[in-house]
C-alpha positions in Angstrom: 83.9 75.0 136.2 83.2 77.8 138.1 82.6 81.5 135.9 86.5 82.5 136.3 87.4 79.7 134.5 85.6 79.5 131.6 87.0 83.1 130.6 90.3 84.1 128.8 92.0 86.8 130.9 95.4 88.0 131.5 97.6 86.5 134.2 99.7 89.0 136.3 102.4 86.7 136.0 102.7 87.7 131.9 105.9 90.5 132.4 105.0 93.6 130.5 107.8 93.1 128.4 106.2 90.3 126.4 102.8 92.3 126.1 105.0 95.4 124.7 107.6 92.7 122.7 103.9 92.0 121.1 102.8 95.4 120.5 106.2 96.4 119.0 106.3 93.1 116.7 102.5 93.4 115.7 103.2 96.9 114.5 106.5 96.3 112.7 104.4 93.7 110.9 101.6 96.5 109.7 104.6 98.7 108.7 106.2 95.6 106.4 102.9 94.9 105.0 101.8 98.5 104.0 105.5 99.1 102.5 105.4 95.7 100.7 101.4 96.7 99.2 103.5 99.9 98.2 106.1 98.5 96.7 103.7 96.1 94.7 101.5 99.3 93.7 104.8 100.5 91.9 105.7 97.1 89.6 101.9 96.5 88.9 102.5 100.3 87.6 105.5 99.9 85.8 104.1 96.1 84.1 101.7 98.4 82.3 104.3 100.7 81.3 106.0 98.0 80.0 102.9 96.5 78.4 102.1 100.0 76.7 105.7 100.1 75.6 106.1 96.2 73.7 102.4 97.2 71.9 104.1 100.4 70.6 107.5 98.6 69.5 105.3 95.7 68.0 103.7 98.9 66.3 106.5 100.4 64.8 108.0 97.2 63.8 105.0 96.7 61.1 105.8 100.0 60.2 109.0 99.6 59.7 108.4 96.0 57.6 106.0 98.4 55.5 108.2 101.2 54.5 110.8 98.3 54.0 108.4 97.2 51.8 107.3 100.0 49.7 111.1 101.0 49.7 112.4 97.4 48.3 109.3 98.6 45.1 110.6 101.9 44.5 114.1 100.5 44.3 112.4 97.6 42.1 110.5 100.3 39.5 113.8 102.4 39.4 116.1 99.9 38.3 114.0 98.9 35.2 
């Protein structure tokens, strides 16, 4: 093998259209990956907000149980 056969090279028989197509596909893939990353970021933010709402809801349910128990005790005392 001589030195030319060992190295990779671009043959002049490769049409410009193929090169342009590959470049456009690569650019489209990068744009798609960027938009996918943005959507993922939005979903992560929403998930954090939902977690906070679940925690708040649990706290409110506990408070409601406490208020209900207190109200039942008050009603029981009033009935005596």
